N, C-alpha and C positions, 0 to 999 in steps of 0.2 A: 308919411307920418307927419302930423301937425307939430308945429314948433313947441306947443305946450306939452308935448309928450316926450321930449328929450332935451337934454342940455349938452351943448358942445363946449368942451373945455380945451380942446386941441383940434386944429383943422384936420388932423388924421382921422378923427372919429367920423367925419362925414363920409369918408370912403368905406366905412364899415356899415353904413346904414343903407337902407333901401327907401328913399323918401316917399315913394308912391305906395308903399305897402301899408296895409291897415292892421291894427291890433285886433285880433279875434279873441273873444272870450269863450272858451270851450265849456266852462261850467262855473257855477258860483255856489255849489252845494256842499262844500267841504268845511270841516272845522279847522284843520291845519294841514294844508296840502304840502307834500314833501316828496323828495326822491324821484323825480321824473326820469324815465329811461325810454329810449326809442329803439324799436326793432325794425330795421330797414327791410327785412325779408317779407314782413307782413304790413308795413306802413302803420305800425301800432305803437301808441304811447301808453305806458303804464306808470302810475304814480301811487303814492301812499296818502291816505287820509287818516292820520295817526289816531286822533282821539276817537274817531268812529270805528277803529279797529277793522279797517278794510283797505283794499287796493282797488283802484278804479282803472278803466282803460278807455281809450278813445281811438277811433280810426276814421278817416274821411268817409263821409256818407253813412256812417253807422252811429254816430253820436257817442254819448258817454254811457258806460255800463259798469257793473261790478265785475272785477277780475277775480278777486279772492276775498271772502269774508267767512269767518274771522281771519285776520292776517297776522295775528300775534303782535299787533301794534307795530307793524313794519314801518321803517323810516327810509333810509337811503337805499337806492337800488342801482344796479348797473347790469351790463351783460358781459359775459366772458367771451373768450376767443371762439367758442363753439355756438354762440348765440343763445346761451342759457341765462336765465334770470338769476342774479345774485342779490340777496336782500339782507339788510340789517333788521333784526327783530328785537324791539324793546321788551316785549312781553316774555319771551323765552331767553333773552339776553345772549343771543347767538347770531352768527352769520350763516345763512343757508344758501343752497343752490337748488333751483327748480329744474329737474331733468326734463328732457324732451317728452318723456312719457307721463309727466306730471308729478312724479315722486320727488320727495325732498331729501337732499343730502345735507348733513350738518358739516360746515366748513370749520367753524370755530365756536366754542362755547366756554372754554376755560383757559386761563393762563397760569402756569405753574401750580395747577391743581385747584385754583380759585376761580369761581364763576366770574365771567366778565360783567361789567357794569350794565351797559345798554348800547351795543354797537350802533353807530349813528350814520356814518357815510362810508362808501366803499368804492374802490376802483380796481380794475384789473389791468396789469401792464401787458406789453406785447409778448412776454414769455409765459404769461398765464398766472403769474403770482398775484395774489389778492391782498390788497392793502386796505386797512380800515381803521377808523377812529372809534374810541370807546369812552365818551364822556358819561356823565351820570344823569342826563336829562330824563331818561326813562325810569329811574328809580328814586328820584327826589319827590315824586308825587304819584297819585293814581290816575293822572290825566292822560299821560302818554305811555302808560305801562303799569307796573305794580311797585308801589313804594317798598323800598328795601335798603338795607345797609350795603355799602360797597365791600366786597370781599377782597378785591385787589388793593383798595386803599388809595388809589390815585387814578387819574384819567390818562390813558396812554394811546399811542399809535402802534399798530401791529402789522405784521406781514406773514402770509402763509404761502410758502413756495408751492409750485405746481407738483402734484403727486405726493405732497407731504401732509402730515397731520399735525405737525408742531406749530404752535402759534409763537412767533418770534417778535420780541420787543424791538421797535426801531426808534422810538422816542418816548421819553418819560418826563419831559420838562414843560408840558402844556398844562394849563389850568382846565380848559374845556375844549379839547381838540374837536373840530367839526368837519367842514367840507375839505376835500382834497382833490388835487388835479395835477397831472403831469404836464410839463412842457412838451411840444410836439415830438422832440427827439428823446424824451424821457430822461434827459440829463438832469432835470430839475423837478422837484416835487414841491408844490404849494400846499400849505396846510393852514386852515383858519383856526384861530382861537377866539371863541365867542363868549368867553367868561363874563364879559361886561353885561350879558343878559341878566345876571343875578347880582352883580356887584359893579357899581359905577367906576370903581378904582381898579378893576381887573382888566386884562387885555381885551382889545377889540381890533385885532390886527390879523394880517395874513403873513406868515413866515414862508421863506423859501429855503430849500436845502439842495445841495448837490447830491446826486444819487451815484454811489459807487457801483462798480460792476458786480459786487457781491451782495448788493441790496442795502448796504449801510448808508445812513444819511450823514452828511458832513457839512460843515460851514454854514450852520443855520443862522439866518439873519432876518430881520423884519423887512418884508417886501413893501407893505403899505399899512398905514393906520387908517381905519375907516372914519369917514366924515359923518356918516348917518347910520345909527344903529350898530349892529354887529355883523361881521361876515358869517355866512352860513355856507350853503352849497355854491360851487363854482365850476366853470368849465373854461377851456382854453381853445382859441381858434387856431387855424392853420398858419397864422402869422406869429403865434406866440402870445397874443394879447389875452389877458385874464379877465373873464366876465364873471362877476361875483354878485351874489344877492346882497341887499342892503335894506334899510328901513324904508327908503323912498323909491326903491326900484332896483334896477340892475346897473352896477357900475362897471365900466370897462377901463382896464389899466394896460398900458404898454409894458413890454418886457422889462423896461428900465424903471417901472414903478410910477410913471407919469399918468395922472388921471386924464383919459381921453374924452370921456363923456358919460352920460347917464341916460338910460331909458327909464322914464318916470312911470311908476305904477301906483294906482290909488290904494294899494294894500301893501303890508310888509311882505317882502319877498323872502322865501325860504330857500329856493333852489331853482335850477334851470338846467337845460340840456339842449344841445343842437340835434336837429333831426330833419325829417323830410328826405325825399329821394336824393337831394343834392347836399344834404347836411347844412343847409343855409336857412333853416327855420328854427327860431329860438322858442322853445317851450318853457314857460315860466310858471312855477307854482308859487302862489302868493296868498297866504292866509286861507281864505275861503274859496279862492278861484284858481283857474288855470288859464293862462293866456298863451297865444301863439303869434309870432311876428317874424316875417321874412326879413333877413338882414343881408348886408352886402359882402359877407364873408362866410366861409365854411368852418364848421367845427373841426378841430384836429382829428385826423383819422387815427383810430386805435388799431 
């Protein structure tokens, strides 16, 4: 990778890079690319193109095609322990799971009898619990969903235990909770607050919490304040480094919060995921495009 494609802020970052790897642009035909998720069984990448109300897919040798349209203005995606697609839908204001036969199961749509805002990003822990953020991006305009008033009245983070139908509140002190990711041992949960997207005086940071055995979040504190834009989607590698989206690319932070370096992207980055047969290829959704880059580290195994 050329020097003008990355910034090294700490010598440790060089060990996380693959200097001879090239940046591949998989597509540039999106309006706002989000929610990349990789399926190792089929070497398949799926992501959301939110304003176009569709989900796209890519596989080596097959190029880019439509996976689902309409997609209910899907945003964040992940896969569960059984390899099923779990999606956040702005249009229906719910979290769903796509079963192996293609049918759709609703995981979450209401909290205490009130309709959710617009679920944004989602992860599944090793026990099968589903964690998701619920800011109001999908209801503040008709661009990424349908304009509506919030019934819940605030933007929260929730958890749904495996085999349960109850949506449990895990945090209610975010302005606009966004991306989230576990540390490799799941003892810590990182959650982005991207509220500065609509208010310069609002948070633009990532917080980290200790995760108790019962699923409660404790000891919340600011992990990093973003230097460029706001944090959105993020992933963690198997060394515990946090790779997060930013205005100028992908920023990589050590577990102690030190900025190790940046991968510079010519578009605002929304999200990213590790994939490929060895989990060492970084797939990056950035505004109109999706990029792929081999790196020198693997994504944390889930």
